[in-house]
DRENZA-947851 format. One line per 3 residues: for each residue x, y, z of N, C-alpha, C, O. Coordinates in steps of 0.02 Angstrom, whole numbers, plus 50000, padded with zeros to 5 digits. Example, Ala and Ser with C-alpha at 12.3 -4.5 7.8 and 13.67 -1.06 7.14 Angstrom:
// DRENZA-947851
50660 49716 50390 50615 49775 50390 50660 49835 50390 50712 49834 50423  50642 49888 50354 50684 49947 50357 50645 50002 50394 50670 50057 50402
END
This chain:
// DRENZA-947851
55788 53678 57884 55824 53645 57936 55843 53574 57920 55873 53540 57962  55827 53549 57861 55844 53480 57844 55917 53471 57823 55946 53419 57837  55946 53520 57791 56015 53514 57767 56064 53502 57824 56106 53456 57818
56062 53539 57879 56109 53525 57933 56102 53454 57961 56151 53422 57977  56040 53430 57968 56029 53363 57993 56057 53311 57945 56090 53263 57966  56045 53321 57881 56068 53274 57831 56145 53273 57829 56175 53219 57826
56176 53332 57829 56249 53335 57829 56278 53303 57892 56329 53269 57889  56247 53314 57949 56270 53283 58011 56266 53207 58006 56310 53172 58031  56214 53182 57973 56208 53109 57966 56263 53080 57922 56278 53020 57924
56295 53123 57881 56351 53102 57839 56418 53116 57872 56471 53110 57841  56416 53134 57937 56476 53148 57977 56513 53212 57955 56573 53218 57967  56477 53259 57924 56506 53323 57908 56515 53362 57972 56469 53364 58014
56572 53394 57982 56583 53433 58043 56605 53505 58029 56620 53542 58075  56607 53524 57964 56627 53592 57946 56594 53612 57880 56592 53573 57833  56568 53673 57878 56542 53703 57818 56580 53767 57805 56590 53807 57851
56602 53777 57743 56638 53837 57724 56591 53875 57677 56570 53849 57626  56575 53938 57694 56528 53976 57655 56552 54048 57644 56590 54075 57685  56530 54077 57590 56543 54148 57579 56500 54190 57624 56522 54241 57652
56438 54169 57630 56391 54204 57673 56336 54156 57695 56316 54111 57658  56313 54166 57756 56261 54123 57783 56226 54161 57839 56259 54193 57880  56161 54157 57841 56122 54192 57892 56132 54164 57962 56155 54108 57970
56115 54204 58011 56124 54185 58081 56083 54123 58099 56106 54079 58135  56021 54119 58074 55979 54061 58089 56009 53998 58061 56011 53946 58095  56034 54000 58000 56065 53942 57970 56127 53922 58009 56139 53862 58021
56168 53971 58030 56227 53956 58070 56207 53920 58135 56239 53873 58156  56154 53944 58165 56129 53914 58227 56108 53841 58215 56122 53797 58256  56073 53829 58160 56050 53761 58145 56110 53714 58134 56108 53656 58155
56161 53738 58101 56221 53697 58092 56254 53683 58159 56274 53626 58172  56260 53733 58201 56291 53724 58267 56251 53675 58310 56280 53637 58349  56184 53676 58304 56143 53629 58340 56158 53557 58320 56148 53510 58359
56183 53548 58260 56201 53482 58234 56275 53469 58238 56301 53426 58203  56310 53507 58280 56382 53499 58290 56424 53508 58227 56473 53473 58216  56402 53556 58185 56438 53572 58124 56464 53644 58131 56424 53690 58141
56530 53653 58127 56559 53720 58129 56549 53754 58062 56544 53721 58010  56545 53820 58063 56534 53859 58002 56589 53912 57997 56599 53951 58043  56623 53912 57940 56671 53966 57924 56636 54010 57872 56615 53986 57820
56631 54074 57887 56598 54120 57840 56648 54169 57810 56703 54178 57837  56628 54199 57755 56671 54248 57722 56723 54217 57677 56774 54249 57661  56712 54155 57656 56760 54122 57612 56760 54155 57543 56709 54181 57521
56818 54154 57510 56821 54183 57443 56782 54141 57393 56764 54084 57406  56768 54171 57336 56730 54138 57283 56776 54092 57242 56796 54109 57187  56792 54035 57272 56835 53984 57239 56795 53920 57233 56740 53914 57259
56824 53871 57198 56792 53806 57192 56795 53770 57260 56836 53788 57303  56753 53721 57268 56753 53681 57330 56821 53649 57341 56847 53646 57397  56851 53624 57287 56917 53593 57292 56970 53643 57316 57011 53627 57358
56969 53703 57288 57017 53754 57308 57007 53773 57382 57056 53779 57419  56944 53782 57402 56930 53799 57472 56953 53745 57519 56984 53759 57571  56939 53682 57502 56959 53626 57545 57035 53623 57550 57062 53613 57605
57069 53631 57495 57143 53629 57495 57170 53687 57537 57216 53677 57577  57143 53746 57528 57166 53804 57566 57153 53793 57641 57196 53809 57682  57096 53765 57658 57080 53752 57728 57129 53701 57758 57156 53711 57812
57139 53646 57722 57180 53592 57747 57254 53611 57753 57290 53582 57794  57276 53659 57713 57346 53680 57716 57355 53743 57758 57410 53771 57762  57300 53766 57790 57304 53825 57833 57310 53890 57796 57331 53941 57824
57291 53890 57732 57297 53951 57691 57230 53985 57676 57229 54034 57639  57176 53960 57704 57110 53989 57690 57104 54056 57726 57111 54059 57787  57090 54107 57688 57081 54175 57715 57008 54195 57706 56984 54204 57650
56973 54202 57761 56902 54220 57759 56895 54294 57776 56933 54322 57815  56845 54325 57745 56830 54395 57757 56763 54402 57793 56743 54357 57829  56729 54457 57782 56664 54467 57813 56610 54422 57784 56614 54400 57727
56560 54409 57825 56502 54371 57803 56463 54413 57752 56442 54469 57768  56454 54386 57692 56420 54425 57640 56344 54419 57644 56309 54447 57602  56319 54383 57692 56246 54377 57701 56223 54428 57753 56254 54435 57806
56170 54462 57737 56147 54515 57783 56081 54499 57818 56048 54545 57844  56061 54436 57820 56000 54419 57857 56010 54360 57902 55964 54339 57936
END
């Protein structure tokens, strides 16, 4: 539970992930951080660019716990 708090302290408001468990999603939301799941396996720079230009296509959450 420390990562969401630390990221919130850095003014992070969005996390883009390929997969993330329900508990982790809840912890991020408790810290006012939105979570996009099902992101493709691209570099952070590619994902950020795709998100900012409205071209990010997310699929199913690849995490099953």
